[in-house]
MILUM-310743 format. One record per atom (N, C-alpha, C): atom name; y, x, z; residue in three letters; residue number from 1. Coordinates in steps of 0.05 Angstrom, whole numbers. Example, Ala and Ser with C-alpha at 12.3 -4.5 7.8 and 13.67 -1.06 7.14 Angstrom:
<recs>
a|py|px|pz|r|k
N|-114|264|156|ALA|1
CA|-90|246|156|ALA|1
C|-66|264|156|ALA|1
N|-45|257|142|SER|2
CA|-21|273|143|SER|2
C|1|258|157|SER|2
</recs>
This chain:
<recs>
a|py|px|pz|r|k
N|-134|463|109|MET|1
CA|-123|449|81|MET|1
C|-127|427|65|MET|1
N|-119|396|61|HIS|2
CA|-141|385|52|HIS|2
C|-128|387|20|HIS|2
N|-140|375|2|SER|3
CA|-140|383|-20|SER|3
C|-122|347|-36|SER|3
N|-110|333|-18|GLY|4
CA|-105|307|-29|GLY|4
C|-78|306|-40|GLY|4
N|-75|292|-53|GLN|5
CA|-49|284|-67|GLN|5
C|-22|289|-56|GLN|5
N|-12|313|-58|PRO|6
CA|6|316|-44|PRO|6
C|31|297|-33|PRO|6
N|39|277|-51|ALA|7
CA|57|245|-42|ALA|7
C|51|239|-28|ALA|7
N|18|228|-19|ILE|8
CA|19|218|-2|ILE|8
C|34|222|34|ILE|8
N|27|248|33|LEU|9
CA|41|250|69|LEU|9
C|75|252|65|LEU|9
N|86|247|46|ASN|10
CA|115|250|38|ASN|10
C|127|216|47|ASN|10
N|151|217|73|PRO|11
CA|168|193|76|PRO|11
C|170|177|51|PRO|11
N|177|150|56|PRO|12
CA|192|132|32|PRO|12
C|214|146|20|PRO|12
N|215|155|-4|PRO|13
CA|243|171|-19|PRO|13
C|261|143|-23|PRO|13
N|290|156|-29|ARG|14
CA|299|133|-34|ARG|14
C|297|113|-55|ARG|14
N|282|110|-75|ALA|15
CA|284|94|-96|ALA|15
C|250|102|-105|ALA|15
N|236|89|-112|GLY|16
CA|210|84|-120|GLY|16
C|197|59|-136|GLY|16
N|182|66|-148|ARG|17
CA|163|40|-166|ARG|17
C|133|42|-165|ARG|17
N|128|21|-165|PHE|18
CA|96|11|-166|PHE|18
C|85|-5|-189|PHE|18
N|63|11|-201|LEU|19
CA|50|-3|-223|LEU|19
C|33|-6|-222|LEU|19
N|25|-26|-228|THR|20
CA|-17|-27|-223|THR|20
C|-17|-39|-254|THR|20
N|-45|-38|-265|PHE|21
CA|-58|-40|-289|PHE|21
C|-86|-58|-288|PHE|21
N|-87|-59|-306|GLY|22
CA|-117|-78|-319|GLY|22
C|-129|-63|-339|GLY|22
N|-156|-70|-338|LEU|23
CA|-161|-49|-366|LEU|23
C|-166|-65|-391|LEU|23
N|-155|-61|-412|ALA|24
CA|-143|-75|-438|ALA|24
C|-182|-88|-447|ALA|24
N|-179|-105|-459|ARG|25
CA|-198|-117|-468|ARG|25
C|-212|-96|-493|ARG|25
N|-233|-100|-488|ASP|26
CA|-255|-79|-505|ASP|26
C|-240|-53|-498|ASP|26
N|-231|-39|-487|ALA|27
CA|-217|-12|-481|ALA|27
C|-243|4|-463|ALA|27
N|-237|26|-470|ALA|28
CA|-267|44|-469|ALA|28
C|-255|60|-445|ALA|28
N|-266|49|-421|ALA|29
CA|-262|69|-389|ALA|29
C|-270|97|-392|ALA|29
N|-275|111|-405|ARG|30
CA|-276|133|-408|ARG|30
C|-254|141|-416|ARG|30
N|-244|129|-443|ASP|31
CA|-213|137|-456|ASP|31
C|-183|136|-434|ASP|31
N|-200|120|-418|VAL|32
CA|-171|114|-391|VAL|32
C|-171|141|-370|VAL|32
N|-200|149|-364|VAL|33
CA|-203|169|-342|VAL|33
C|-194|203|-357|VAL|33
N|-198|200|-383|THR|34
CA|-197|221|-395|THR|34
C|-168|226|-391|THR|34
N|-148|198|-406|ARG|35
CA|-125|207|-403|ARG|35
C|-111|205|-373|ARG|35
N|-119|198|-353|LEU|36
CA|-109|202|-321|LEU|36
C|-120|231|-323|LEU|36
N|-145|243|-331|ALA|37
CA|-146|273|-321|ALA|37
C|-126|292|-337|ALA|37
N|-117|278|-344|GLY|38
CA|-93|306|-366|GLY|38
C|-68|298|-353|GLY|38
N|-64|280|-331|LEU|39
CA|-36|284|-321|LEU|39
C|-31|305|-306|LEU|39
N|-4|316|-295|THR|40
CA|-3|345|-279|THR|40
C|12|331|-259|THR|40
N|3|326|-229|LEU|41
CA|20|308|-211|LEU|41
C|32|333|-200|LEU|41
N|65|315|-185|ASP|42
CA|71|331|-169|ASP|42
C|75|317|-145|ASP|42
N|96|331|-132|ASP|43
CA|102|323|-103|ASP|43
C|114|287|-105|ASP|43
N|115|275|-119|ARG|44
CA|129|256|-122|ARG|44
C|114|229|-131|ARG|44
N|90|237|-143|THR|45
CA|70|220|-150|THR|45
C|42|212|-145|THR|45
N|39|192|-146|ILE|46
CA|18|182|-137|ILE|46
C|-6|166|-150|ILE|46
N|-34|168|-155|ILE|47
CA|-48|155|-177|ILE|47
C|-68|143|-158|ILE|47
N|-74|124|-161|GLY|48
CA|-97|108|-154|GLY|48
C|-121|95|-171|GLY|48
N|-143|98|-171|VAL|49
CA|-167|87|-189|VAL|49
C|-180|61|-165|VAL|49
N|-184|34|-190|GLY|50
CA|-195|15|-174|GLY|50
C|-229|12|-182|GLY|50
N|-231|-1|-167|GLU|51
CA|-261|-7|-167|GLU|51
C|-273|-14|-197|GLU|51
N|-262|-30|-214|PRO|52
CA|-265|-51|-238|PRO|52
C|-271|-22|-259|PRO|52
N|-252|-4|-254|LEU|53
CA|-246|28|-265|LEU|53
C|-282|36|-260|LEU|53
N|-279|42|-243|VAL|54
CA|-300|61|-230|VAL|54
C|-328|48|-246|VAL|54
N|-335|25|-236|ARG|55
CA|-347|7|-243|ARG|55
C|-359|9|-278|ARG|55
N|-338|4|-288|ALA|56
CA|-334|2|-324|ALA|56
C|-354|30|-334|ALA|56
N|-345|53|-308|LEU|57
CA|-355|67|-317|LEU|57
C|-390|78|-310|LEU|57
N|-407|56|-307|GLY|58
CA|-425|62|-282|GLY|58
C|-426|87|-263|GLY|58
N|-407|83|-239|ARG|59
CA|-411|106|-231|ARG|59
C|-403|85|-206|ARG|59
N|-403|102|-186|GLU|60
CA|-390|83|-149|GLU|60
C|-378|109|-133|GLU|60
N|-358|109|-121|ILE|61
CA|-337|123|-107|ILE|61
C|-351|108|-75|ILE|61
N|-367|124|-61|PRO|62
CA|-381|104|-33|PRO|62
C|-345|103|-22|PRO|62
N|-344|80|-3|GLY|63
CA|-324|68|7|GLY|63
C|-304|57|-13|GLY|63
N|-308|51|-31|LEU|64
CA|-293|37|-52|LEU|64
C|-292|5|-58|LEU|64
N|-284|-9|-53|ARG|65
CA|-290|-37|-64|ARG|65
C|-273|-49|-77|ARG|65
N|-272|-70|-84|SER|66
CA|-251|-87|-89|SER|66
C|-235|-106|-74|SER|66
N|-214|-109|-70|PHE|67
CA|-201|-128|-50|PHE|67
C|-216|-149|-47|PHE|67
N|-210|-158|-19|PRO|68
CA|-233|-185|-14|PRO|68
C|-208|-211|-12|PRO|68
N|-208|-232|-22|GLU|69
CA|-196|-251|-11|GLU|69
C|-199|-257|5|GLU|69
N|-181|-254|32|VAL|70
CA|-186|-265|64|VAL|70
C|-159|-291|63|VAL|70
N|-177|-316|73|THR|71
CA|-170|-339|83|THR|71
C|-169|-342|109|THR|71
N|-148|-359|122|GLY|72
CA|-162|-362|150|GLY|72
C|-134|-381|160|GLY|72
N|-138|-387|192|PRO|73
CA|-116|-415|196|PRO|73
C|-89|-398|196|PRO|73
N|-80|-379|188|GLY|74
CA|-63|-371|185|GLY|74
C|-48|-361|154|GLY|74
N|-75|-380|133|GLY|75
CA|-59|-373|105|GLY|75
C|-81|-359|90|GLY|75
N|-62|-348|69|ARG|76
CA|-89|-326|52|ARG|76
C|-81|-300|37|ARG|76
N|-86|-284|40|PHE|77
CA|-84|-258|31|PHE|77
C|-108|-258|-6|PHE|77
N|-90|-263|-22|PRO|78
CA|-104|-263|-45|PRO|78
C|-113|-234|-56|PRO|78
N|-127|-230|-79|SER|79
CA|-139|-210|-90|SER|79
C|-129|-207|-119|SER|79
N|-108|-177|-127|THR|80
CA|-106|-184|-157|THR|80
C|-108|-153|-158|THR|80
N|-139|-157|-158|GLN|81
CA|-147|-118|-157|GLN|81
C|-146|-109|-187|GLN|81
N|-128|-85|-190|GLY|82
CA|-126|-73|-207|GLY|82
C|-150|-47|-217|GLY|82
N|-149|-35|-245|ALA|83
CA|-155|-16|-252|ALA|83
C|-151|5|-238|ALA|83
N|-120|13|-248|VAL|84
CA|-107|43|-238|VAL|84
C|-82|32|-235|VAL|84
N|-75|48|-210|TRP|85
CA|-55|40|-200|TRP|85
C|-28|72|-198|TRP|85
N|-9|68|-199|ALA|86
CA|17|90|-188|ALA|86
C|31|87|-179|ALA|86
N|43|99|-161|PHE|87
CA|71|99|-146|PHE|87
C|86|131|-162|PHE|87
N|121|123|-169|PHE|88
CA|138|148|-172|PHE|88
C|153|140|-153|PHE|88
N|157|170|-136|GLY|89
CA|182|163|-115|GLY|89
C|200|178|-129|GLY|89
N|231|177|-117|GLY|90
CA|252|194|-128|GLY|90
C|274|195|-117|GLY|90
N|297|213|-120|ASP|91
CA|324|200|-108|ASP|91
C|339|187|-131|ASP|91
N|334|186|-153|ASP|92
CA|348|169|-183|ASP|92
C|332|146|-187|ASP|92
N|345|129|-180|ALA|93
CA|323|105|-199|ALA|93
C|320|107|-230|ALA|93
N|341|111|-241|GLY|94
CA|335|110|-272|GLY|94
C|302|137|-270|GLY|94
N|313|160|-260|GLU|95
CA|293|180|-271|GLU|95
C|268|174|-256|GLU|95
N|262|159|-236|VAL|96
CA|240|141|-236|VAL|96
C|219|131|-259|VAL|96
N|244|100|-269|LEU|97
CA|241|100|-291|LEU|97
C|228|110|-314|LEU|97
N|238|128|-318|HIS|98
CA|237|148|-346|HIS|98
C|198|151|-340|HIS|98
N|204|165|-316|ARG|99
CA|172|183|-308|ARG|99
C|146|162|-306|ARG|99
N|157|133|-294|ALA|100
CA|143|101|-300|ALA|100
C|134|103|-330|ALA|100
N|151|112|-349|ARG|101
CA|153|93|-374|ARG|101
C|132|122|-393|ARG|101
N|137|145|-383|ARG|102
CA|120|159|-393|ARG|102
C|91|161|-389|ARG|102
N|82|143|-371|LEU|103
CA|58|137|-351|LEU|103
C|36|119|-365|LEU|103
N|58|98|-375|VAL|104
CA|51|71|-396|VAL|104
C|47|84|-412|VAL|104
N|62|96|-429|ALA|105
CA|58|116|-456|ALA|105
C|34|130|-457|ALA|105
N|27|141|-431|THR|106
CA|9|157|-440|THR|106
C|-20|141|-436|THR|106
N|-21|117|-424|LEU|107
CA|-50|99|-418|LEU|107
C|-44|83|-446|LEU|107
N|-23|80|-463|GLY|108
CA|-26|63|-483|GLY|108
C|-38|40|-476|GLY|108
N|-55|38|-500|ASP|109
CA|-57|10|-502|ASP|109
C|-90|-5|-495|ASP|109
N|-102|22|-470|ALA|110
CA|-131|18|-461|ALA|110
C|-128|13|-435|ALA|110
N|-97|-3|-425|VAL|111
CA|-90|-14|-400|VAL|111
C|-70|-34|-408|VAL|111
N|-74|-59|-390|GLU|112
CA|-51|-80|-393|GLU|112
C|-40|-75|-365|GLU|112
N|-5|-71|-360|LEU|113
CA|10|-70|-338|LEU|113
C|16|-95|-326|LEU|113
N|4|-97|-308|ASN|114
CA|-6|-132|-289|ASN|114
C|25|-125|-269|ASN|114
N|34|-104|-258|GLU|115
CA|46|-104|-241|GLU|115
C|74|-82|-249|GLU|115
N|99|-83|-238|ASP|116
CA|113|-65|-239|ASP|116
C|136|-65|-223|ASP|116
N|143|-53|-202|VAL|117
CA|162|-60|-174|VAL|117
C|178|-45|-174|VAL|117
N|204|-45|-181|ALA|118
CA|224|-17|-171|ALA|118
C|235|-31|-139|ALA|118
N|227|-6|-119|SER|119
CA|227|-13|-91|SER|119
C|251|21|-86|SER|119
N|267|13|-59|PHE|120
CA|279|24|-51|PHE|120
C|286|29|-21|PHE|120
N|309|50|-15|MET|121
CA|303|46|12|MET|121
C|326|31|33|MET|121
N|327|21|44|TYR|122
CA|345|3|53|TYR|122
C|339|6|91|TYR|122
N|368|16|101|GLY|123
CA|374|21|129|GLY|123
C|365|43|137|GLY|123
N|358|68|121|GLY|124
CA|345|95|130|GLY|124
C|317|86|144|GLY|124
N|304|61|136|GLY|125
CA|268|64|138|GLY|125
C|263|28|145|GLY|125
N|286|12|141|ARG|126
CA|278|-13|152|ARG|126
C|268|-33|127|ARG|126
N|256|-55|138|ASP|127
CA|245|-69|124|ASP|127
C|284|-93|116|ASP|127
N|280|-105|96|LEU|128
CA|300|-128|84|LEU|128
C|305|-146|115|LEU|128
N|289|-146|126|SER|129
CA|281|-176|152|SER|129
C|307|-152|177|SER|129
N|312|-131|162|GLY|130
CA|329|-112|188|GLY|130
C|315|-96|206|GLY|130
N|285|-95|211|TYR|131
CA|268|-86|228|TYR|131
C|259|-61|211|TYR|131
N|254|-37|235|VAL|132
CA|247|-11|232|VAL|132
C|216|-15|215|VAL|132
N|210|-11|200|ASP|133
CA|187|-6|182|ASP|133
C|169|19|195|ASP|133
N|145|22|207|GLY|134
CA|118|39|202|GLY|134
C|133|58|229|GLY|134
N|136|44|252|THR|135
CA|149|53|273|THR|135
C|122|70|289|THR|135
N|96|58|287|GLU|136
CA|78|73|295|GLU|136
C|56|88|283|GLU|136
N|73|105|255|ASN|137
CA|57|113|239|ASN|137
C|43|138|246|ASN|137
N|25|145|245|PRO|138
CA|22|175|252|PRO|138
C|34|193|248|PRO|138
N|43|218|248|LYS|139
CA|48|241|248|LYS|139
C|44|274|242|LYS|139
N|47|281|234|ASP|140
CA|39|320|221|ASP|140
C|10|311|225|ASP|140
N|-4|334|245|ASP|141
CA|-32|338|235|ASP|141
C|-43|308|235|ASP|141
N|-42|286|250|ARG|142
CA|-47|264|259|ARG|142
C|-53|246|239|ARG|142
N|-32|247|219|ALA|143
CA|-23|234|197|ALA|143
C|-48|245|174|ALA|143
N|-60|269|175|VAL|144
CA|-69|281|147|VAL|144
C|-95|270|166|VAL|144
N|-100|266|184|GLU|145
CA|-137|263|186|GLU|145
C|-143|231|191|GLU|145
N|-117|217|185|VAL|146
CA|-120|188|191|VAL|146
C|-123|186|149|VAL|146
N|-102|195|134|ALA|147
CA|-100|190|104|ALA|147
C|-125|199|99|ALA|147
N|-143|221|108|PHE|148
CA|-153|239|84|PHE|148
C|-179|238|102|PHE|148
N|-207|239|84|ALA|149
CA|-231|234|97|ALA|149
C|-239|271|102|ALA|149
N|-255|275|123|THR|150
CA|-253|294|137|THR|150
C|-269|315|108|THR|150
N|-260|339|106|GLY|151
CA|-270|362|91|GLY|151
C|-271|357|61|GLY|151
N|-238|339|46|GLY|152
CA|-231|336|32|GLY|152
C|-207|320|28|GLY|152
N|-195|317|2|GLY|153
CA|-161|312|2|GLY|153
C|-180|274|-3|GLY|153
N|-201|268|0|THR|154
CA|-199|236|-15|THR|154
C|-189|216|1|THR|154
N|-166|197|-8|THR|155
CA|-162|182|15|THR|155
C|-157|153|-4|THR|155
N|-164|131|4|PHE|156
CA|-157|106|1|PHE|156
C|-136|93|3|PHE|156
N|-125|79|-14|VAL|157
CA|-96|63|-10|VAL|157
C|-104|34|-13|VAL|157
N|-86|13|6|ALA|158
CA|-93|-11|-1|ALA|158
C|-65|-16|-1|ALA|158
N|-61|-43|-17|THR|159
CA|-29|-43|-29|THR|159
C|-29|-76|-28|THR|159
N|-6|-87|-30|GLN|160
CA|2|-117|-25|GLN|160
C|35|-120|-30|GLN|160
N|42|-136|-46|LYS|161
CA|59|-150|-59|LYS|161
C|75|-172|-37|LYS|161
N|85|-167|-14|TRP|162
CA|101|-190|0|TRP|162
C|125|-201|-4|TRP|162
N|126|-227|-3|VAL|163
CA|153|-241|-18|VAL|163
C|157|-252|14|VAL|163
N|187|-248|20|HIS|164
CA|197|-254|46|HIS|164
C|207|-288|38|HIS|164
N|213|-303|63|ASP|165
CA|226|-324|64|ASP|165
C|256|-313|82|ASP|165
N|274|-298|73|LEU|166
CA|292|-280|85|LEU|166
C|314|-307|100|LEU|166
N|315|-323|75|GLY|167
CA|337|-350|81|GLY|167
C|325|-365|108|GLY|167
N|297|-365|110|GLY|168
CA|291|-383|139|GLY|168
C|299|-370|166|GLY|168
N|284|-346|165|PHE|169
CA|279|-330|172|PHE|169
C|301|-327|192|PHE|169
N|332|-311|166|GLU|170
CA|362|-312|185|GLU|170
C|371|-330|198|GLU|170
N|356|-355|193|LYS|171
CA|364|-379|209|LYS|171
C|364|-380|239|LYS|171
N|338|-366|247|LEU|172
CA|330|-370|268|LEU|172
C|347|-342|284|LEU|172
N|353|-360|304|SER|173
CA|370|-335|333|SER|173
C|354|-304|335|SER|173
N|372|-292|343|VAL|174
CA|363|-263|335|VAL|174
C|335|-255|360|VAL|174
N|334|-269|384|ALA|175
CA|310|-264|397|ALA|175
C|290|-286|390|ALA|175
N|291|-298|369|ALA|176
CA|270|-318|357|ALA|176
C|250|-297|339|ALA|176
N|274|-283|328|ARG|177
CA|265|-271|312|ARG|177
C|252|-241|311|ARG|177
N|264|-230|339|ASN|178
CA|253|-207|361|ASN|178
C|220|-219|363|ASN|178
N|218|-247|372|ASP|179
CA|187|-255|374|ASP|179
C|165|-246|346|ASP|179
N|179|-264|331|VAL|180
CA|161|-261|313|VAL|180
C|153|-226|307|VAL|180
N|171|-222|305|ILE|181
CA|167|-180|299|ILE|181
C|156|-171|322|ILE|181
N|162|-184|350|GLY|182
CA|150|-162|373|GLY|182
C|165|-132|384|GLY|182
N|185|-134|370|ARG|183
CA|211|-113|373|ARG|183
C|240|-122|372|ARG|183
N|261|-106|394|ASP|184
CA|282|-111|388|ASP|184
C|299|-102|370|ASP|184
N|317|-123|352|LEU|185
CA|328|-111|324|LEU|185
C|351|-92|328|LEU|185
N|354|-95|350|ASP|186
CA|375|-67|341|ASP|186
C|364|-38|354|ASP|186
N|343|-44|378|THR|187
CA|335|-19|386|THR|187
C|309|-8|377|THR|187
N|298|-23|364|ASP|188
CA|272|-25|354|ASP|188
C|259|-24|381|ASP|188
N|256|-20|406|GLU|189
CA|240|-25|419|GLU|189
C|219|-42|418|GLU|189
N|199|-38|438|GLU|190
CA|172|-66|436|GLU|190
C|181|-83|464|GLU|190
N|178|-103|447|LEU|191
CA|178|-124|479|LEU|191
C|160|-131|500|LEU|191
N|171|-118|521|PRO|192
CA|144|-118|538|PRO|192
C|131|-148|547|PRO|192
N|152|-171|535|ASP|193
CA|142|-200|543|ASP|193
C|140|-217|513|ASP|193
N|136|-197|494|ALA|194
CA|134|-204|468|ALA|194
C|103|-227|475|ALA|194
N|105|-252|450|PRO|195
CA|83|-262|451|PRO|195
C|58|-256|435|PRO|195
N|32|-263|440|GLU|196
CA|11|-256|430|GLU|196
C|9|-254|404|GLU|196
N|25|-271|383|THR|197
CA|23|-275|366|THR|197
C|47|-258|351|THR|197
N|60|-236|361|ALA|198
CA|79|-221|350|ALA|198
C|66|-201|333|ALA|198
N|84|-203|311|HIS|199
CA|60|-175|288|HIS|199
C|60|-150|304|HIS|199
N|68|-144|324|VAL|200
CA|68|-118|339|VAL|200
C|46|-116|351|VAL|200
N|39|-136|358|LYS|201
CA|13|-144|379|LYS|201
C|-5|-150|357|LYS|201
N|-7|-167|343|ARG|202
CA|-33|-172|323|ARG|202
C|-36|-143|313|ARG|202
N|-21|-138|300|ALA|203
CA|-24|-111|281|ALA|203
C|-33|-79|299|ALA|203
N|-34|-81|326|ALA|204
CA|-27|-59|335|ALA|204
C|-56|-41|337|ALA|204
N|-47|-17|322|GLN|205
CA|-79|-7|311|GLN|205
C|-95|1|338|GLN|205
N|-81|16|356|GLU|206
CA|-100|21|374|GLU|206
C|-115|-4|386|GLU|206
N|-112|-31|380|SER|207
CA|-115|-45|401|SER|207
C|-147|-58|385|SER|207
N|-152|-44|368|TYR|208
CA|-178|-55|357|TYR|208
C|-208|-41|358|TYR|208
N|-231|-48|351|ASP|209
CA|-248|-32|366|ASP|209
C|-266|-21|345|ASP|209
N|-267|-3|332|PRO|210
CA|-252|21|336|PRO|210
C|-223|19|333|PRO|210
N|-205|39|339|PRO|211
CA|-182|38|326|PRO|211
C|-169|35|306|PRO|211
N|-157|17|289|ALA|212
CA|-147|15|260|ALA|212
C|-124|36|254|ALA|212
N|-127|57|257|PHE|213
CA|-101|72|247|PHE|213
C|-106|68|214|PHE|213
N|-73|74|203|ILE|214
CA|-80|85|176|ILE|214
C|-43|88|179|ILE|214
N|-40|105|157|LEU|215
CA|-9|117|150|LEU|215
C|9|87|131|LEU|215
N|18|86|131|ARG|216
CA|41|65|122|ARG|216
C|68|78|105|ARG|216
N|65|66|76|ARG|217
CA|86|81|70|ARG|217
C|92|59|47|ARG|217
N|96|39|58|SER|218
CA|115|11|49|SER|218
C|142|23|41|SER|218
N|154|8|14|MET|219
CA|184|-1|11|MET|219
C|187|-31|3|MET|219
N|215|-32|13|PRO|220
CA|233|-55|2|PRO|220
C|232|-60|-27|PRO|220
N|234|-80|-33|TRP|221
CA|237|-96|-59|TRP|221
C|254|-116|-68|TRP|221
N|258|-123|-88|GLY|222
CA|265|-151|-103|GLY|222
C|291|-148|-111|GLY|222
N|310|-182|-122|ASP|223
CA|328|-183|-129|ASP|223
C|343|-202|-110|ASP|223
N|363|-226|-119|VAL|224
CA|379|-241|-102|VAL|224
C|354|-263|-101|VAL|224
N|336|-272|-120|ARG|225
CA|321|-294|-118|ARG|225
C|301|-288|-100|ARG|225
N|285|-262|-111|GLN|226
CA|264|-257|-91|GLN|226
C|261|-228|-89|GLN|226
N|246|-227|-56|HIS|227
CA|259|-202|-48|HIS|227
C|229|-198|-21|HIS|227
N|221|-176|-15|GLY|228
CA|198|-170|0|GLY|228
C|197|-135|13|GLY|228
N|162|-142|20|LEU|229
CA|158|-109|18|LEU|229
C|134|-108|3|LEU|229
N|139|-80|-5|TYR|230
CA|107|-77|-25|TYR|230
C|93|-60|-1|TYR|230
N|81|-71|14|PHE|231
CA|64|-62|34|PHE|231
C|40|-34|16|PHE|231
N|36|-4|29|VAL|232
CA|19|11|20|VAL|232
C|13|18|42|VAL|232
N|-23|24|49|ALA|233
CA|-26|38|68|ALA|233
C|-47|60|65|ALA|233
N|-51|83|67|TYR|234
CA|-78|96|62|TYR|234
C|-96|107|81|TYR|234
N|-109|111|82|GLY|235
CA|-138|121|103|GLY|235
C|-171|136|87|GLY|235
N|-173|148|111|ALA|236
CA|-200|153|98|ALA|236
C|-219|135|101|ALA|236
N|-217|113|102|SER|237
CA|-232|86|101|SER|237
C|-213|62|93|SER|237
N|-228|47|81|LEU|238
CA|-207|14|81|LEU|238
C|-212|2|94|LEU|238
N|-234|7|128|ASP|239
CA|-243|-16|140|ASP|239
C|-218|-12|158|ASP|239
N|-209|-5|175|PRO|240
CA|-184|-8|188|PRO|240
C|-163|-29|173|PRO|240
N|-158|-27|148|PHE|241
CA|-143|-49|137|PHE|241
C|-149|-75|139|PHE|241
N|-172|-69|135|GLU|242
CA|-182|-99|133|GLU|242
C|-195|-110|155|GLU|242
N|-193|-97|171|HIS|243
CA|-198|-106|199|HIS|243
C|-169|-112|209|HIS|243
N|-152|-105|206|ILE|244
CA|-119|-119|214|ILE|244
C|-116|-139|200|ILE|244
N|-125|-143|177|LEU|245
CA|-121|-166|151|LEU|245
C|-132|-188|164|LEU|245
N|-159|-190|183|HIS|246
CA|-170|-204|194|HIS|246
C|-153|-217|217|HIS|246
N|-149|-198|227|ARG|247
CA|-132|-221|254|ARG|247
C|-113|-219|246|ARG|247
N|-93|-214|224|MET|248
CA|-75|-222|224|MET|248
C|-70|-247|212|MET|248
N|-94|-265|198|VAL|249
CA|-93|-290|186|VAL|249
C|-108|-303|211|VAL|249
N|-120|-297|236|GLY|250
CA|-127|-307|257|GLY|250
C|-158|-314|252|GLY|250
N|-168|-303|239|LEU|251
CA|-194|-303|233|LEU|251
C|-213|-289|259|LEU|251
N|-202|-267|280|GLU|252
CA|-207|-260|297|GLU|252
C|-216|-278|323|GLU|252
N|-190|-296|318|ASP|253
CA|-188|-310|348|ASP|253
C|-172|-323|353|ASP|253
N|-168|-336|315|GLY|254
CA|-158|-361|322|GLY|254
C|-125|-364|318|GLY|254
N|-110|-332|323|LYS|255
CA|-89|-340|328|LYS|255
C|-67|-323|312|LYS|255
N|-62|-334|284|PRO|256
CA|-56|-323|264|PRO|256
C|-26|-307|273|PRO|256
N|-17|-280|252|ASP|257
CA|9|-269|259|ASP|257
C|24|-287|252|ASP|257
N|52|-278|277|ALA|258
CA|77|-292|270|ALA|258
C|95|-288|243|ALA|258
N|87|-260|231|LEU|259
CA|97|-256|211|LEU|259
C|85|-273|186|LEU|259
N|65|-276|180|LEU|260
CA|64|-302|160|LEU|260
C|87|-333|160|LEU|260
N|98|-333|175|THR|261
CA|119|-349|183|THR|261
C|144|-355|170|THR|261
N|151|-322|162|MET|262
CA|161|-312|140|MET|262
C|164|-296|115|MET|262
N|140|-284|121|SER|263
CA|129|-270|86|SER|263
C|95|-277|84|SER|263
N|96|-278|62|ARG|264
CA|64|-282|43|ARG|264
C|60|-265|27|ARG|264
N|30|-251|22|ALA|265
CA|29|-236|5|ALA|265
C|22|-247|-24|ALA|265
N|36|-235|-44|VAL|266
CA|21|-250|-70|VAL|266
C|4|-228|-82|VAL|266
N|-6|-214|-73|THR|267
CA|-19|-188|-85|THR|267
C|-39|-176|-66|THR|267
N|-57|-154|-77|GLY|268
CA|-75|-146|-62|GLY|268
C|-91|-125|-76|GLY|268
N|-94|-97|-62|GLY|269
CA|-117|-82|-89|GLY|269
C|-119|-62|-76|GLY|269
N|-141|-48|-78|TYR|270
CA|-151|-19|-61|TYR|270
C|-161|-2|-88|TYR|270
N|-148|24|-75|PHE|271
CA|-150|46|-92|PHE|271
C|-163|68|-94|PHE|271
N|-180|89|-99|TRP|272
CA|-184|109|-94|TRP|272
C|-171|129|-105|TRP|272
N|-154|142|-84|CYS|273
CA|-136|171|-98|CYS|273
C|-152|196|-97|CYS|273
N|-161|201|-124|ALA|274
CA|-173|221|-119|ALA|274
C|-153|249|-105|ALA|274
N|-177|278|-103|PRO|275
CA|-166|301|-101|PRO|275
C|-146|316|-125|PRO|275
N|-144|331|-113|VAL|276
CA|-127|349|-133|VAL|276
C|-131|374|-137|VAL|276
N|-128|385|-162|THR|277
CA|-144|406|-167|THR|277
C|-120|438|-158|THR|277
N|-126|463|-164|ARG|278
CA|-108|481|-164|ARG|278
C|-80|484|-183|ARG|278
N|-84|468|-200|ASP|279
CA|-70|462|-222|ASP|279
C|-55|437|-224|ASP|279
N|-65|421|-201|LYS|280
CA|-40|402|-191|LYS|280
C|-57|377|-211|LYS|280
N|-83|378|-221|ARG|281
CA|-93|362|-242|ARG|281
C|-112|334|-222|ARG|281
N|-120|313|-222|LEU|282
CA|-137|297|-205|LEU|282
C|-162|308|-214|LEU|282
N|-177|308|-195|ASP|283
CA|-199|319|-199|ASP|283
C|-220|293|-195|ASP|283
N|-230|290|-223|LEU|284
CA|-249|264|-223|LEU|284
C|-272|262|-231|LEU|284
N|-288|289|-222|SER|285
CA|-315|298|-229|SER|285
C|-328|268|-210|SER|285
N|-320|263|-194|ALA|286
CA|-334|239|-181|ALA|286
C|-347|224|-189|ALA|286
N|-327|216|-213|ILE|287
CA|-336|185|-239|ILE|287
C|-346|203|-263|ILE|287
N|-344|227|-259|GLY|288
CA|-356|241|-293|GLY|288
C|-331|253|-296|GLY|288
N|-319|266|-291|VAL|289
CA|-302|267|-313|VAL|289
C|-298|300|-306|VAL|289
</recs>
């Protein structure tokens, strides 16, 4: 049995909310983690701690680092590294909002809210582009192996907010859209003759050495003006995700992922999701709490 935060293994819910916080000026890092340690986690809530908060405590979590800005022929993945990250999921968007409000009140003026993204399920698990998201996700025991470090419940999460150009994408023929993704829009079957730049080929987890397996829990977000995908990937290490980023932007072989022609990342963060104790509290002993 792993001791990881239970919501990590849950499929994306009907409604969600992602929050990212920075440390307020002159805030005491010890005060922030003390407030986090007082939280009781249920199976709909996930809390992540970023390297800026760990560093402010004079501590280190092996494997944790700040999100790197990555630039290549295909564009740029920015870093907007936060100190604390949270996800709230549920069936009722209003109830999810109230739970998020309570966390904001709990953390108080020790932090600054840098990101608040309301998310939702679309089409039974599709991205707003219409394509199924996370088809190759590991399942069951394999999901546990991928998400959590051996012998414990530690996991890391990589997050990115992506903004889609759906108007431009929808002007393409269905065949051209399929070539961007590498799957058939209707059947979700992988195209045997997909271009080398198709997203499924660029990001195929088994095609890396070593394989770059991650557990995805992304969700659509947005309104009529701006919309996209809030990308979430859990893993026992951040290395697999970083390898995928490098290939997507074209640093590996000069061939950027075609996905970058219809979407762009505007945020990027890495966080440590601490194990939980038997009474459903965050086990923050690794950072001295």
